[in-house]
N, C-alpha and C positions, 0 to 999 in steps of 0.2 A: 656362865651357863652350867658348867660341870659341876660346880659347887651346889647347884640346886638339888642334884640328885645324890649328895653324899649325906652320910648320916649326921643328924644334928642340924641345927638352924644355921644357915650361913650368915656371916657377919654383915650387918647393915640391911639384910632383906627380911621383911616381916613375913609371917605366915600367909597373910592374905595375898601379898604381892606374889609369893611363890605359887599359890594356887592359881592365881590369874595368868601367871606365865605358863604353867603346865597346861591349863585349859587351852591357851593360845596355840601351843604346840600340838595338842591333840586335834585342834580345828584344822590346822595347816596340814596335818598328816591325813585327815580325812579328805580335805580338798584335793591334795595330791593324788589320793586313791581314786577319787571320782574322775580326776583328769586323765589318769593313767588308763582306767577302764574305758573311757570315751575314746581315748587315742587308739587303743588296741583295735577297735571296731572300724577305724577309718584309715587304715594304712593302704599302701600300694594302689594309689588311685591317681588318676590324672588331675590337673588343676580344675578343669570344669566339673569333674565329679566331686572334688573336695568342696568346691563352693556350694554345691547342692546339699552337702551334709551339714552345713552350718545350721545350727538350732537357734533361730532368732528369739524364741520364746523361753529359752533355757534360763532358769533362776540360779543355777549352780556354777555355771561357767559363762563368763561374758564373751560377747562376740569377738572382742579384741584378743582374749586369751585363746579362744577356739582357733582363730586364724594363726596365731603364733604356734600352737600345737600342730596344726596341719602344714605349716611351713608356707603359707601363701600370704600375700599382702592383703591388708584389710580392704583397700581400694577395690580389689577384685570381687569382693562380696557385693558391693553396690553398683558395679559396673553393669550397664544395660547396653548390649551391642546395637548399633544403629542398622537398620535394615533399609535397603534402598529398593522400593518397589520396582523401579525401572530395571535395575540390574537383575532382580529376580525373573522379570518378564523376559529379558534378553536371555538369560540362562535356560528358561523353558523352551524358547525358540531355537537356541543352539543345540539343545538335547534333541529336540525333534528333528532338525536338520541332520545332526550327527547319526541319529539312529537310521535315518534313510541312507545317508551317503557318508560313511565313516572315513572315507579318505579325503575329506575336506580339511584343509589347513586353514589358518587364520585369514589368508588373502581371500581364497574362495568362499570362506564362511562369511567374510565381510560383504562380498558381492551378493550372496544368497540373502542375507539380512536386508541388504539395500533394496532387493527386489520386492521384499515383503513390507517395505516402508520404514525400516529401522536404519537410520543413518548414524553409525557409530564408527570410530576409527579402529584401526587394526590393533593397536596397543591394548584397547579395552577388551577386545575379543580375546586376545592372548591371555590377558589377566583372568578373565572369567573361564576360559578353557583350562588354565592351570588350576583355578579354585575347584573346578569340577573334576580334575584328574583325567582329563581326555586329551588326546592328540591324534593327528591324522595318522591313519594306517597306511604305510607305504614301505617299500623295500629300502632299507639303509645300507650304507656303505660299510664294508669291512665287518659285517656282523659275525663272521666266522673266525676273525682273529682276535685272540684274547689280548687284554691289556698287559703291558709289561709288568711283571711282578704279581699278576693276578693268579690266585690258586684255582686250579681246575678240579672240581669236584667230580668224582665218577657217577654215572647215572646208575643207581643201585637197583632199578627195576628193569634194566635190560634182560630180556629173556627170562624174566621171572614169572612163574605162573602163580597167580594169586587165588588160593584155594580156601582161605578161611577168613572169617569175619575179624576185623580189628588187626588184619595183617598189614594193611596199607591203608592210609588216610590221604585224602586230598583236601585243599583249602582254597578258598577263593574270596576276593573281596570286590565289591561293586558299590554303587550309589543308587539311591532311590530318590526320584524326584517328589517332592511334597508341595502342598499348595503355598507354603510359606517358607521355602528353603529346601535343604537337602539332608538326607540321612545316609550314613555308609554302613553297609552290611557285610559282615564276615560270617562265613559258614564253614564248618569242618564236617566232611562226609566220608563215610566208609566206601572204599572203592568196590568191594564185591557186592554188598547188599544195596549200595546207593542210599544208605540211611544217613540222615543229617544228625550227627551226634550233638552238635551244639552250634549255637549262632549268637551273634551279638550286634548291636547297633550303636552308632555314635555320631555326634554332630560334627566330629573332626577326625582326621586321619592319625591321630596319636596311637601309639602302640598298645596302649592299655587295655582297650576293649578286645583286641585280638588275643592278648595273653589270657584274659579272664575266660574268653570262649574256649581256648586250648585247655585251660585248667578244669573247666567244666566237662569237656569231652573226656580228658583223662580220669576224672572222678567216676564218670558213668562207665567207662570201659573197665577200670579197676573194680568197681562193684559188681559188673556183670561177670567178669572173670572169677571173682570170689564166690559168687553165687553158684556158677556152673561147676566150679572145682568142688565146693562143698556138696552139692547134689550127686556129683560123680562118685565121691568118696564115702557117701553115706550109705549104710547098709540097706538093701531093700527089704 
């Protein structure tokens, strides 16, 4: 291959064959550039988000190659999760009961559902409550005792007076009941102004959508800081 780019005609290689080989090299270089540009736009995402980025109608990059570039199995592209209507109905009932009485565990929740005509075993209720991310609220043992080897972080807001916007932020995550399933909502809020800087939703509790919400909040805060700094330093 090196001989093709030397001065003179390589031995045993005609001019036509050399031109065809060079054209093939340029074609592969162009294809690699297209794949690289496509990959740069689709980094730092969860598996489900990556599946949504697959371009089924793309004529330049095949679906198999897109899956390889994103680092996901091709089977995930065609996988369609099965939804159990009865489990969704049970989750709606559990959510309503938990909203009314949040200290119900799986045993008492089973009895509450039985009174409403839903005869399910305790293990199924435990699984659904874990899937929903809820548990009974009750005083637990030894909550004030740290685990061995656990690092104790100081509470940095103790006796601190918050007087400026963007001085302290808070965050929380919760779930939203939908007609056909659930969504998880994360929000980042400024403590002083109570302004919601950023929020995000996801169908899973993976960390990706939380990180993206934080990055958006940081970009908003930095832009606001630069705007105020520029306005303060500009001559009147």
